[in-house]
VEXPA-123073 format. One record per residue: x negated, y negated, z negated of N, C-alpha, C in turn; residue number from 1. Coordinates in nm, 3 decimals. Last residue first. Layout:
<mizas>
MIZA_nc1_nc2_nc3_cac1_cac2_cac3_cc1_cc2_cc3_resi
MIZA_X_Y_Z_X_Y_Z_X_Y_Z_NUM
...
</mizas>
This chain:
<mizas>
MIZA_nc1_nc2_nc3_cac1_cac2_cac3_cc1_cc2_cc3_resi
MIZA_9.963_-13.092_-13.174_9.919_-12.968_-13.109_9.850_-12.994_-12.978_106
MIZA_10.062_-13.332_-13.265_9.927_-13.295_-13.307_9.876_-13.167_-13.240_105
MIZA_10.323_-13.332_-13.163_10.227_-13.431_-13.114_10.083_-13.391_-13.148_104
MIZA_10.442_-13.134_-13.319_10.430_-13.115_-13.175_10.324_-13.209_-13.117_103
MIZA_10.429_-13.262_-13.570_10.363_-13.133_-13.550_10.341_-13.108_-13.400_102
MIZA_10.589_-13.489_-13.523_10.448_-13.505_-13.558_10.371_-13.375_-13.532_101
MIZA_10.836_-13.364_-13.477_10.775_-13.447_-13.371_10.626_-13.466_-13.397_100
MIZA_10.874_-13.252_-13.728_10.865_-13.165_-13.611_10.797_-13.239_-13.496_99
MIZA_10.888_-13.490_-13.880_10.782_-13.393_-13.906_10.764_-13.295_-13.790_98
MIZA_11.117_-13.610_-13.768_10.987_-13.678_-13.760_10.873_-13.579_-13.781_97
MIZA_11.316_-13.420_-13.836_11.287_-13.454_-13.696_11.151_-13.519_-13.679_96
MIZA_11.302_-13.433_-14.117_11.278_-13.307_-14.047_11.241_-13.334_-13.901_95
MIZA_11.373_-13.702_-14.160_11.241_-13.654_-14.200_11.207_-13.524_-14.127_94
MIZA_11.639_-13.696_-14.067_11.541_-13.782_-14.001_11.399_-13.736_-14.034_93
MIZA_11.750_-13.526_-14.255_11.750_-13.486_-14.114_11.647_-13.568_-14.036_92
MIZA_11.715_-13.688_-14.482_11.649_-13.558_-14.475_11.642_-13.509_-14.331_91
MIZA_11.878_-13.907_-14.416_11.735_-13.927_-14.437_11.658_-13.795_-14.429_90
MIZA_12.129_-13.778_-14.401_12.075_-13.847_-14.283_11.925_-13.866_-14.298_89
MIZA_12.155_-13.690_-14.667_12.148_-13.592_-14.558_12.091_-13.655_-14.431_88
MIZA_12.176_-13.936_-14.798_12.063_-13.849_-14.826_12.045_-13.747_-14.714_87
MIZA_12.423_-14.018_-14.696_12.303_-14.097_-14.668_12.176_-14.014_-14.692_86
MIZA_12.582_-13.818_-14.810_12.573_-13.829_-14.665_12.450_-13.910_-14.623_85
MIZA_12.561_-13.870_-15.085_12.511_-13.743_-15.029_12.495_-13.747_-14.878_84
MIZA_12.679_-14.142_-15.100_12.537_-14.115_-15.121_12.487_-13.981_-15.068_83
MIZA_12.953_-14.172_-15.093_12.879_-14.191_-14.969_12.734_-14.144_-14.981_82
MIZA_13.046_-14.155_-15.350_13.083_-14.047_-15.258_13.005_-14.055_-15.127_81
MIZA_12.965_-14.398_-15.459_12.897_-14.275_-15.500_12.927_-14.160_-15.404_80
MIZA_12.923_-14.676_-15.253_13.018_-14.582_-15.313_12.945_-14.452_-15.342_79
MIZA_12.725_-14.956_-15.309_12.732_-14.823_-15.250_12.832_-14.737_-15.326_78
MIZA_12.707_-15.190_-15.452_12.800_-15.188_-15.339_12.816_-15.049_-15.276_77
MIZA_12.508_-15.170_-15.640_12.646_-15.171_-15.688_12.749_-15.168_-15.576_76
MIZA_12.274_-15.193_-15.481_12.313_-15.066_-15.543_12.461_-15.064_-15.582_75
MIZA_12.139_-15.377_-15.323_12.285_-15.370_-15.317_12.340_-15.242_-15.378_74
MIZA_11.863_-15.363_-15.352_11.928_-15.494_-15.365_12.080_-15.488_-15.370_73
MIZA_11.789_-15.094_-15.325_11.749_-15.168_-15.444_11.828_-15.298_-15.461_72
MIZA_11.906_-15.020_-15.081_11.932_-14.940_-15.202_11.901_-15.021_-15.327_71
MIZA_11.792_-15.210_-14.910_11.937_-15.215_-14.938_11.971_-15.134_-15.063_70
MIZA_11.528_-15.120_-14.907_11.559_-15.253_-14.960_11.707_-15.263_-14.997_69
MIZA_11.569_-14.875_-14.778_11.520_-14.877_-14.917_11.550_-15.013_-14.981_68
MIZA_11.661_-14.972_-14.525_11.742_-14.881_-14.608_11.700_-14.883_-14.753_67
MIZA_11.442_-15.120_-14.437_11.570_-15.188_-14.462_11.659_-15.102_-14.550_66
MIZA_11.258_-14.909_-14.410_11.230_-15.021_-14.500_11.359_-15.093_-14.536_65
MIZA_11.387_-14.753_-14.214_11.368_-14.699_-14.349_11.337_-14.810_-14.450_64
MIZA_11.376_-14.929_-13.994_11.505_-14.874_-14.039_11.494_-14.823_-14.184_63
MIZA_11.099_-14.953_-13.964_11.178_-15.068_-14.006_11.315_-15.025_-14.059_62
MIZA_11.047_-14.693_-13.870_10.986_-14.739_-13.994_11.065_-14.857_-14.051_61
MIZA_11.183_-14.704_-13.628_11.230_-14.611_-13.731_11.172_-14.647_-13.868_60
MIZA_11.021_-14.897_-13.504_11.163_-14.925_-13.527_11.222_-14.830_-13.632_59
MIZA_10.773_-14.764_-13.495_10.787_-14.890_-13.569_10.933_-14.923_-13.599_58
MIZA_10.830_-14.553_-13.324_10.792_-14.525_-13.463_10.810_-14.650_-13.549_57
MIZA_10.874_-14.708_-13.091_10.979_-14.622_-13.145_10.953_-14.592_-13.293_56
MIZA_10.616_-14.818_-13.056_10.732_-14.905_-13.075_10.847_-14.828_-13.141_55
MIZA_10.475_-14.581_-13.014_10.438_-14.667_-13.127_10.555_-14.761_-13.159_54
MIZA_10.599_-14.496_-12.780_10.616_-14.415_-12.901_10.575_-14.493_-13.026_53
MIZA_10.514_-14.692_-12.603_10.657_-14.676_-12.629_10.682_-14.597_-12.757_52
MIZA_10.241_-14.633_-12.609_10.288_-14.765_-12.654_10.437_-14.759_-12.687_51
MIZA_10.233_-14.375_-12.495_10.202_-14.393_-12.638_10.245_-14.530_-12.692_50
MIZA_10.311_-14.446_-12.223_10.398_-14.366_-12.310_10.361_-14.381_-12.458_49
MIZA_10.105_-14.576_-12.086_10.216_-14.654_-12.139_10.302_-14.577_-12.239_48
MIZA_9.755_-14.512_-12.144_9.884_-14.477_-12.085_9.995_-14.556_-12.155_47
MIZA_9.499_-14.528_-12.238_9.562_-14.652_-12.189_9.694_-14.625_-12.116_46
MIZA_9.355_-14.321_-12.358_9.413_-14.301_-12.225_9.464_-14.428_-12.159_45
MIZA_9.248_-14.399_-12.607_9.171_-14.310_-12.520_9.222_-14.310_-12.376_44
MIZA_9.440_-14.560_-12.718_9.305_-14.614_-12.705_9.218_-14.528_-12.613_43
MIZA_9.660_-14.384_-12.722_9.661_-14.500_-12.633_9.519_-14.555_-12.611_42
MIZA_9.579_-14.207_-12.922_9.600_-14.157_-12.785_9.596_-14.273_-12.687_41
MIZA_9.578_-14.384_-13.136_9.453_-14.318_-13.097_9.464_-14.265_-12.954_40
MIZA_9.848_-14.445_-13.145_9.751_-14.553_-13.122_9.617_-14.495_-13.076_39
MIZA_9.954_-14.196_-13.210_9.982_-14.253_-13.078_9.890_-14.369_-13.046_38
MIZA_9.852_-14.176_-13.472_9.816_-14.075_-13.371_9.840_-14.131_-13.231_37
MIZA_9.981_-14.396_-13.591_9.836_-14.390_-13.583_9.787_-14.291_-13.478_36
MIZA_10.247_-14.315_-13.575_10.205_-14.435_-13.501_10.053_-14.438_-13.487_35
MIZA_10.230_-14.092_-13.750_10.268_-14.074_-13.610_10.224_-14.194_-13.526_34
MIZA_10.170_-14.219_-13.991_10.075_-14.122_-13.934_10.103_-14.104_-13.784_33
MIZA_10.407_-14.367_-14.017_10.278_-14.435_-14.011_10.171_-14.346_-13.951_32
MIZA_10.592_-14.161_-14.036_10.597_-14.251_-13.920_10.468_-14.330_-13.906_31
MIZA_10.517_-14.051_-14.283_10.507_-13.969_-14.162_10.509_-14.057_-14.036_30
MIZA_10.579_-14.274_-14.448_10.443_-14.219_-14.443_10.424_-14.140_-14.314_29
MIZA_10.854_-14.300_-14.403_10.763_-14.410_-14.368_10.619_-14.362_-14.359_28
MIZA_10.949_-14.056_-14.503_10.970_-14.090_-14.362_10.870_-14.198_-14.319_27
MIZA_10.886_-14.091_-14.772_10.818_-13.985_-14.696_10.831_-14.009_-14.546_26
MIZA_11.069_-14.296_-14.824_10.926_-14.321_-14.839_10.844_-14.217_-14.763_25
MIZA_11.305_-14.154_-14.787_11.274_-14.266_-14.697_11.126_-14.302_-14.705_24
MIZA_11.284_-13.982_-15.004_11.280_-13.925_-14.869_11.250_-14.035_-14.767_23
MIZA_11.310_-14.172_-15.210_11.188_-14.091_-15.199_11.175_-14.034_-15.059_22
MIZA_11.569_-14.265_-15.159_11.457_-14.358_-15.157_11.325_-14.283_-15.140_21
MIZA_11.715_-14.033_-15.201_11.715_-14.096_-15.068_11.599_-14.192_-15.054_20
MIZA_11.669_-13.998_-15.476_11.619_-13.898_-15.381_11.614_-13.956_-15.240_19
MIZA_11.808_-14.222_-15.569_11.665_-14.211_-15.595_11.602_-14.111_-15.498_18
MIZA_12.061_-14.146_-15.492_12.003_-14.265_-15.431_11.851_-14.266_-15.452_17
MIZA_12.094_-13.931_-15.663_12.096_-13.906_-15.519_12.036_-14.026_-15.445_16
MIZA_12.088_-14.055_-15.916_11.982_-13.961_-15.878_11.978_-13.932_-15.727_15
MIZA_12.152_-14.406_-15.908_12.207_-14.271_-15.904_12.095_-14.175_-15.862_14
MIZA_11.966_-14.634_-16.098_11.995_-14.574_-15.968_12.055_-14.436_-15.989_13
MIZA_12.072_-14.886_-16.308_12.023_-14.749_-16.302_12.063_-14.692_-16.166_12
MIZA_11.978_-15.223_-16.357_12.057_-15.126_-16.282_11.991_-14.989_-16.292_11
MIZA_12.010_-15.495_-16.568_11.933_-15.375_-16.539_12.025_-15.274_-16.472_10
MIZA_12.008_-15.843_-16.521_12.086_-15.720_-16.532_11.994_-15.603_-16.498_9
MIZA_11.867_-16.075_-16.468_11.903_-16.045_-16.607_11.996_-15.926_-16.623_8
MIZA_11.821_-16.040_-16.184_11.899_-16.150_-16.240_11.956_-16.115_-16.378_7
MIZA_11.744_-15.714_-16.208_11.780_-15.813_-16.108_11.869_-15.917_-16.174_6
MIZA_11.530_-15.441_-16.267_11.602_-15.555_-16.323_11.625_-15.657_-16.214_5
MIZA_11.571_-15.086_-16.223_11.504_-15.212_-16.199_11.590_-15.324_-16.255_4
MIZA_11.514_-14.731_-16.217_11.587_-14.848_-16.263_11.506_-14.972_-16.227_3
MIZA_11.565_-14.383_-16.130_11.497_-14.511_-16.122_11.582_-14.622_-16.180_2
MIZA_11.544_-14.075_-16.284_11.635_-14.177_-16.239_11.561_-14.309_-16.240_1
</mizas>
Protein backbone atom coordinates (compact mmCIF):
# COMPACT_ATOMS: atom_id res chain seq x y z
CA UNK A 1 0.00 0.00 0.00
CA UNK A 2 1.47 3.36 -0.98
CA UNK A 3 1.47 6.48 1.13
CA UNK A 4 2.59 10.08 0.84
CA UNK A 5 2.47 13.29 2.83
CA UNK A 6 0.55 16.38 1.72
CA UNK A 7 0.25 19.53 3.84
CA UNK A 8 1.07 17.82 7.15
CA UNK A 9 -1.34 14.95 6.47
CA UNK A 10 -0.34 11.42 5.56
CA UNK A 11 -2.57 9.58 3.11
CA UNK A 12 -2.73 5.83 2.61
CA UNK A 13 -3.61 4.72 -0.89
CA UNK A 14 -6.22 2.07 -1.35
CA UNK A 15 -4.58 -1.12 -2.73
CA UNK A 16 -6.72 -0.87 -5.87
CA UNK A 17 -5.57 2.71 -6.41
CA UNK A 18 -1.98 1.57 -5.94
CA UNK A 19 -2.57 -1.12 -8.57
CA UNK A 20 -4.05 1.49 -10.94
CA UNK A 21 -0.98 3.65 -10.45
CA UNK A 22 1.32 0.72 -11.25
CA UNK A 23 -0.69 -0.20 -14.36
CA UNK A 24 -0.62 3.45 -15.47
CA UNK A 25 3.16 3.40 -15.06
CA UNK A 26 3.33 0.29 -17.24
CA UNK A 27 1.12 2.09 -19.79
CA UNK A 28 3.55 5.02 -19.84
CA UNK A 29 6.54 2.73 -20.37
CA UNK A 30 4.81 0.87 -23.21
CA UNK A 31 3.69 4.15 -24.80
CA UNK A 32 7.24 5.50 -24.59
CA UNK A 33 8.53 2.40 -26.39
CA UNK A 34 5.74 2.71 -28.97
CA UNK A 35 6.55 6.39 -29.61
CA UNK A 36 10.22 5.46 -29.99
CA UNK A 37 9.39 2.77 -32.54
CA UNK A 38 7.27 5.21 -34.53
CA UNK A 39 10.01 7.86 -34.34
CA UNK A 40 12.45 5.33 -35.80
CA UNK A 41 9.97 4.47 -38.57
CA UNK A 42 9.47 8.18 -39.29
CA UNK A 43 13.21 8.83 -39.47
CA UNK A 44 13.56 6.09 -42.09
CA UNK A 45 10.44 6.78 -44.17
CA UNK A 46 9.42 10.41 -43.54
CA UNK A 47 5.82 9.18 -43.85
CA UNK A 48 3.06 11.11 -42.10
CA UNK A 49 1.39 8.13 -40.40
CA UNK A 50 4.17 7.60 -37.83
CA UNK A 51 3.92 11.29 -36.86
CA UNK A 52 0.22 10.80 -36.15
CA UNK A 53 0.98 7.70 -34.11
CA UNK A 54 3.64 9.58 -32.11
CA UNK A 55 1.03 12.27 -31.36
CA UNK A 56 -1.53 9.59 -30.42
CA UNK A 57 0.98 7.88 -28.12
CA UNK A 58 1.82 11.24 -26.57
CA UNK A 59 -1.82 12.00 -25.81
CA UNK A 60 -2.34 8.60 -24.18
CA UNK A 61 0.88 9.14 -22.21
CA UNK A 62 -0.46 12.51 -21.03
CA UNK A 63 -3.76 10.84 -20.06
CA UNK A 64 -1.85 8.43 -17.81
CA UNK A 65 0.32 11.17 -16.29
CA UNK A 66 -2.79 13.18 -15.40
CA UNK A 67 -4.46 10.06 -14.00
CA UNK A 68 -1.51 9.24 -11.73
CA UNK A 69 -1.24 12.86 -10.63
CA UNK A 70 -4.95 12.87 -9.79
CA UNK A 71 -4.57 9.69 -7.74
CA UNK A 72 -1.86 11.30 -5.63
CA UNK A 73 -3.32 14.79 -5.35
CA UNK A 74 -7.02 13.99 -4.96
CA UNK A 75 -7.10 10.62 -3.21
CA UNK A 76 -9.73 11.67 -0.71
CA UNK A 77 -12.12 12.63 -3.53
CA UNK A 78 -12.23 9.17 -5.13
CA UNK A 79 -15.11 6.95 -4.08
CA UNK A 80 -13.89 3.49 -3.14
CA UNK A 81 -16.63 1.88 -5.24
CA UNK A 82 -15.27 3.65 -8.33
CA UNK A 83 -11.71 2.32 -8.01
CA UNK A 84 -12.23 -1.17 -9.53
CA UNK A 85 -13.69 0.41 -12.66
CA UNK A 86 -10.73 2.78 -13.01
CA UNK A 87 -8.37 -0.16 -12.60
CA UNK A 88 -10.27 -2.09 -15.28
CA UNK A 89 -9.96 0.86 -17.68
CA UNK A 90 -6.19 1.04 -17.11
CA UNK A 91 -5.79 -2.72 -17.56
CA UNK A 92 -7.83 -2.65 -20.80
CA UNK A 93 -5.73 0.27 -22.01
CA UNK A 94 -2.52 -1.63 -21.21
CA UNK A 95 -3.77 -4.70 -23.08
CA UNK A 96 -4.60 -2.60 -26.13
CA UNK A 97 -1.25 -0.79 -26.06
CA UNK A 98 0.70 -4.04 -25.72
CA UNK A 99 -1.21 -5.64 -28.62
CA UNK A 100 -0.62 -2.51 -30.70
CA UNK A 101 3.08 -2.59 -29.81
CA UNK A 102 3.35 -6.29 -30.71
CA UNK A 103 1.67 -5.70 -34.08
CA UNK A 104 3.88 -2.68 -34.76
CA UNK A 105 7.07 -4.64 -34.02
CA UNK A 106 6.16 -7.48 -36.42
